[in-house]
N, C-alpha and C positions, 0 to 999 in steps of 0.2 A: 664668380670664379676669377675674373680679372682683378677684382678688388683684393682677393686673398693673395693672388700672385704678386700684386704690387706691394702689399703689406710685408710679405715674406722677403721680397727682394730688398725693400727698404731696410728691414731689420739686418739683413746680411751686410748691406753696404754701409750702414751706420756703425758696424763693428770695426770699420776701417777708417776711422776719423783722420782726416788730413790735419796739417798744422798751419797756423797762420804765419808763423815766423820760423826761420831756419834755426835749428838748434845750434848751440855753441859747439864748435869743433868740426862742423861740416864744411867741406871745401868742394869746389867745382871739379868734377871728374870727367864730364863729357858735355858737349853742347852741340845741338843740331839747329841749324838755321836754314830752313827750306828755301828762303829767298836770297840771302846774301852768300851762303856757302855753296859754290858751284858743285862741289863734290856731292853734297847731300841732294841738291836740286837735281843733278843729272842722274844720280842713282834712283831716286824716287820715280822720276819720269821714265827712265829706262825700264824699270820693273813694271810700271803701268802699261807701257807700250807692249812689252812682252806678253803680259796677261791678256790684254785686249786682242793682240794678234793671235794668241793661242786659242782664245775662245772663238774667234772667227774661223780658224782652221778646223776646229772641232766639228763645225756644222757647215763646212764648205760645200758639201754635197746636198745639203738641205735646201730645197727651193725657197727662195725668198717670197714671202706672201704678206699682203696687207689687207685690212678689211675693205670690202667693196661696198661703198655706200651710194655712190652716184656713178659718174663715168670715170674711166681709168685715169685720165689726166688730173682731174680734181681730187681723186682719191690719193694720188701720190703727194700732191700739195698738202692736203689735209693731214696725211700721215706725217709728213715732215714737220708741220706746225705742232701737231699733237705730241710727237715724241720730244720735240724741243721743249715744250711746256712741261712735259712729264719729267724731263731731266732736271729742269730748274727746280721743280717741286721736290724731286728726290734730293737734290743738293741741300735745299733748305731743311728738309726733314732729317737728313744725315747729321747736320750740325745741331738740330734740335735734340736728337737722341744723345749726342755727346753732352749737350747742356743738361738734359734730364738726369743723366748719370752723374754729372758733376754735382748737381743739386742734391740728388739722393745720397751721394757719398759725403758731401761736405756740409749740406744744409745751407750753402751759400748760392746766391744767384750767379750764373755764369755771365760772361759778356760775349757778344757775337760781333763779327766783323768780316770784312773782305779785303784782302790784299792780293790782287790778281797775280797768278792764276788760282789762288786759294781762297776759300771761305773757311772760317774757323770759329770754334767756341773756345773761350779762354777762361782761366781762373787765376786768382791771386794766391791760391793755397798751394801748399807743398804736399804732394801725394806720395804714399809708399808705392813700391813696385806693383803689388797686386792690384791696388785700386786704380793706378794709372793705366795698366794694361786692360783692365775691364772697361774703363772709360773709352780707351782708344779703339778697342775692337768691338764694342757694343753695336755700332751701326752696321758693320759688314756682316756680323753674325745674324742680327735680327732681320735685316733686309734680305740677306742671302737666303735664309730659310723661307721668309714670306714670299719672295719673288719666285723661288723654286716651286713652292706649292701652287702659286698662281699659274705658273707656266704649265703645270701638269693638267690643270682643269680648264684652262681657257680654250676656246675653239682654235683650230689650226691657223686661221687667218690672223689671230692676235698673238701667235707664238713669238714672232720676231719682235713685236712691240715690247713685250715683257722681257724677252731675252736681251734686247739692247739695253734695257734698264739694268739687268743683271750684269752685263758687261761693264757698264758705267760704275755699278756698285763695287765690283771686284777690282777693276783697274784703278778707279778713283780712290780706293781705300789703301793703295799701296803705301802712301805716306804713313798711315796709321800702323800698318804692318811693319814697315821699315823701322819706325820709332820703337814699336814693341819689341822687335828683335834686338835692337840696341840695348833697351832696358833690361832684357832678360840676361844679358852678358855682364851687367854691372853688379857691384856688390849687393848682398842681401839688404843692407840698411839704406840703400839709395832712396833719395827723395827727389821727386820730379816737380819742376816748376815750368808751366806751359803758358806762354803768352799768346799762343795762336800759331804763329809761324816760327817762333823761336822756342826751343825746349832746352832747359838747363837741368842737369842732373848732379846732385850733390851726395857725397858720402862722408862718413866720419873719418877724420884724419887720424891715422895710427901714430 
C-alpha cells in the first residue's frame, strides 16, 4: 500500500517539473530573508509565539501528566531529556520531509543546513507556485495528522509528550506557512528559488 501511495505521489509531483535556470524576461518581485530582514523574522516568530500560546491555552485546564517509570523526581528529569531528544528528532525529520518532496518534485538531491535559529532544506531549482507550496507545507500536514492520531491512541500519561511535539510542529512551521501565504498572493507564473533562509520569487516582466 505504501509503495502504491509513493508511486502515485511521485507521478503527481513529477508533472510539476521545476526549472534549472530562470527563464528570460523574469524579474524579482518579492524576497523573504528570515535572518537578515527583521520584518520577516519578527513576523514569523510572532506567529509562532501566538500559535504556541494558543495551543497552551486550549488545554490550560488539562492536568499535566508524564509517564511514571521510577520515582517522581527522576521521572521529571527523564521526561525533560526525552522530550528534548524527540524535538531534535522531529526537527531533523521535518527537514527530511522537505528534502524528500524536493527530490520527488525535481529529481535533484536537496542540500541541508543550519543557520540558527533555523534548520533548512534547500534547492538550486526554480519551482512553480503549486510545487513550492506543496514542498513547504508537506511536513506540517504529514506530522500534524500523524501526531494527532498518536495523541488519540496513547495512554493519558503520554498525552502531553505527544501534544508538546504537536505544538512544536505547528508553531515551528509558521515560517513555511508565512512563505506559502506570500506565494499565494504573487502572480500565477511566479517561480520560487529557495536557498534555505532566503527565498526569492520571480515573475515574468510585462
